N, C-alpha and C positions, 0 to 999 in steps of 0.2 A: 504493500500500500504506500509506504514511504517513498519507494522508488518511483511509483506512478506519479506521486505528487511532485517529485523532483523533475520528472520529464515534462509534466504539465506546466510547471513553473518556467522551465527552460523555453518551452514553446511560446509561452506568453511574452517572455523577454525578447525573443526573436521577432515576434509579431510587432511588439511595440517599437523595436529598433527600426523595422521596416517602415512603420507608419510615420515615424518622425524623421528618419534619415533619408529615405529614398526620394521623397519630394524635393528635399534640399539639394541632393546630388543632381537630380534632373534639372532643377532650376539653374544650377551652376553651369551645366553643360549647355543648356538652351541659351543662356545669357553670356556664354563664352567667358565665364569667370575662371575656368580652369585654363591656365596659360601654358603654352609650350615654353620650354626653357629658352628657346631662341627668340621669343617675343618680348617686346618691351612693355613695361608698365606704362599706363597712360600718362603719368607725370614725369617719366624718365626722358631726358633729352638725348638725341643722337650725339655721338661723340664727334669732336673735331679732331682731324689729324693735325699733329703739331710737330714742328721742327724747332729745336732750341726753345721750347715753351711758347712758340708763336704759332697761331692757327695757320694752317696751310691752305692757300687758295689754289683752285685749279689753274693750271698754266694758261697763259694767253694763247689764242690761236686765230688765224685768219685763213679761211679755206673757201672753196666754191661748192655750192650745193647742186642738187639734181636739176634745178631750174636755172643754172648758170648765174646765180646770185651769190655775191660775196657775203659770207657769214663769219662773224667773229664771236668770241666769247662775250663781248659787250652787248651783242644782240640778245643774249640770254640773261642779262641783268634783270632781276626782279622775277625770274622764273626758277622753279625747281626743275632740274633736268638730269636725265640719265645719259651717260656717254659710254660708247663701246668702240672697239676696233674690229673690223671684219673685212671680208672681200666677197664680191658677188659670185665668183667662181668656186667659192668654198663648198666642198661636197659633204661636209660633216657638221661640225659644231655650230657654224654660222647659221645653218638652217634652224636649229633648235633655239639658238640665241634670239634670232629675229622673230621666231614664233612666240617666244616669251615676251620680247619687247613689244610685239603687236598687242598682247594682252594689256600691257600698261597703256599703250596708245588708245586702245578702245575704252579704257576706264577713265583716263585723264586727258586725252587728246583734245577735247573741246574746251579745256580750261586755258585761259590766257596766262595762267601762272605755271604752266607745265610745258616742257619740251623734251625732245629726244635728239641726240647727236650720234650719228653712225659714221665713223671715219674709215675709209677704205685703206688697207695696207697694200693694195695692188693698183696704184693710181695709173700705171702705164696702160692697164686695160679699163679701169673703172673711171672713165671720163663722165661728164655730166649727163650725156645722153644714155650711157649704159646704166648709170645710177637711176635715171628717170624710169627706164624700162624695168629695172629691178623693183623700184618702189611701186610701180603700177602692177607688177606681177604679184606683189604682196597685198595689193588692193588697199593701199594706205590712203585714207580719206583726210587725215589730219594735216593741217598746214604747219604744224609745230614739230614735225619729224624731218630733220635735215640729214640727208646723205651727202657726205662731204669728201672732196678730193683735192689734191694739190701736188706739190713737189714731193718725190719719194723720200729724200733725205730729211726734209722738214717734218714729214709725217712720222718717220721712224724716230726722230729725235723727240717729237711730242709724245709718242707712245712710251719709249724706253726710258727717257730721261725726265720728261714732263710729268707723266702719270705713273711711271714705273709699272706699266702693263706691257709685258714682253711681246714683241712682234719682230719677225725676221723672215727673210727669204730662206727656204730650205727645200731642196729638191727631193729630199727623203720623206717629206710630208705630203699628204694628199692635197692637190691643188698648187703645190710649190711654195707654200708659206706655212709657218707655224706661229701661233699666237695664243695668248691666254684668253679664256672665255669669260672675262670679268666685265661687270657693269660698274661704273663709277657713279655715285650719287652726289650732285652738287646743289647747294642750297641757293636761295634767292640773292645772297650776297657774294656768291662765287666761291664759297668754301666747300671743300670735300668733306662729306659727312659719312658716318658709319656706325655700326653697332660695336659692342665690346664682346670679347670672348669671356670664358669663365674666370679668367685671371685679371680681367679689367683692362686688357689691351685692345686697342681698336682693331677690328677685323679688316678694315680698309675698304675692301671691295666685295661686291655681291656676285655669287656664281651665276652666270647667265644660262648655264645648262642645268638640267635637272639631275639631282643626286638620288638614286633609288634607295639609299640608306638614310636619307634625311626625312625627318617628320615634317619639316617646313622648308619649302624650296626658296631659292634666292628671289625669284619673282614674287613670291608671296610676301616675303619680308619687305621687298621694295615697295609693293603696293601699300602696305601698312605704313612704311616710313615716308613715302611720298606725301601721303595724306597728312601725316604728322607735320612735315616741313611746310606744306602749303598753308596749314592752319596756324603756324607759329607767328 
């Protein structure tokens, strides 16, 4: 009899736990109160990259877009923008990078406070008309996505020394070029912004391709962080 009473008491405790706890857990999930470790708290600011304790601005650039219009970093003042290095004949990661970039364009492209900069690392092939065809093939509707080209030495210096995003000609790689599939996030004042790792160090750049082992993709983090910077 005592054992039966113990079992009955245990069942009652389990039922009461479910009544009081499950609705709260459900509410947290629905309201997205359970945060992925890679997500920021609403009140947490994105990091500034610093050199000698000074906030680092994105390097200056002047290049030509797909409409043969000269575009400089000054044209992006007052906008939050995402920047990448790619090339139109890229057979692999650029396809996925620009598929993800298009998701950002579809979400924020109508905003005057947002822009995208895609700089080719194959300017000998990627002239303005080629970039125009490429943008049309992607069905880009936004006026805020600039595909840029220019002198090859200038672009490689901008990538490797300006942004520290590696790019180089290499016949051993598909398409004849190798480059990192990173996206840089720049705020309205021209500063490079990023998240922090678990040790408090800036991550610097967002991965433009998807990582099957990640719970949260780079494009998802960017979507969240772009909105945060636009609203700052």
